[in-house]
N, C-alpha and C positions, 0 to 999 in steps of 0.2 A: 483360536477356535480351540475347543475341548474335544478330546477323543477319549472314550473308555473302552476297558476289555478287562476280560477276566480269566486268569490263567491258572494252571494247578502249582506252577512254581511259587516258591516262599519270596515274600518281600527282599529279601536278600539276595537271591537268585536274578529276580527280575533288575534291580539295581546294579547288579554286576554285570549281567548281560547289556543293558542299557549303555553302561561306560564303554565296553568292547563296539558295539554295535555303531554308535554315532562317531565315534573317533575313526572307523574304518572306512566312512563312506567316500564315495568320490570328493575331491578338495572343494569343490563348490554347493557339495549339500553336508559337509562334515559338520560335526559340533562336538564343542571340547568341553569337559567337565570344570564347571566354575564354583560351584558348591555342592556340597552332600550332607546329606543328614540320615538317620535311621528311615525315615519313610518317604525322601525326597533325593532327586537328583537334579541340579540347574546346569545348563549345557549353553554355550554361546557358539555360535557360528557365523554364516556371512554377514558381514556389514552388521554385526552386533546383535544380531538376531537371537533372542532368548526361546528355549525348550525347556519345558519343567517337565519331568515325568514325578508324579506322585504315587504311592503304594498304600494299601490298607488291606490287613487281614480279614478275609471273610471266609464262611465254612467252605471247606475244602480246597481253599487255594487264596489267591490274591486278586484284589481290584486293584487297576493300574489306570491311571488317567495321566493323559498329556495333554499340557496346553502350550501352545505356540500361535505364531501368524502365519510364518513361511516354512515349518519343516511338517507340515500335517500329512503329506506324502511319506516321508520319511517314518514319521511316527506309525503311522498304518503301516508299512514296512517292516518294522519294529515289531509288532504287536502280531504280525503274521509268522515270528520266528518262534513266538511263545506258545506251548501247547494250551488250548482252551480248557475253560472249566466245563464240563459239560454240563448244560441245563437241565433241570429236572421237568418229564411233560406230566402234563397234570390231565387225566383221562377223565371227563363228566359223561357220565351216561344218562 
């Protein structure tokens, strides 16, 4: 499953927060850092399940993408901890 979110945090802030968030979950749903780079972090959890968090700068913040099979609920909970990037509203007259 691929999940997407946009936040006002910088890419580095998102990845730092992800490393803390996923390691601090209930042991059944915890995922631990396996690899990382400037734009991604991969985690391993229960049964070797993989979770990948990728980041890319966008105007005013960061686009965040999570790819996982088992950790979709935890990824959505992680997104809820990030401040949202306000979306512009276009008014058509």
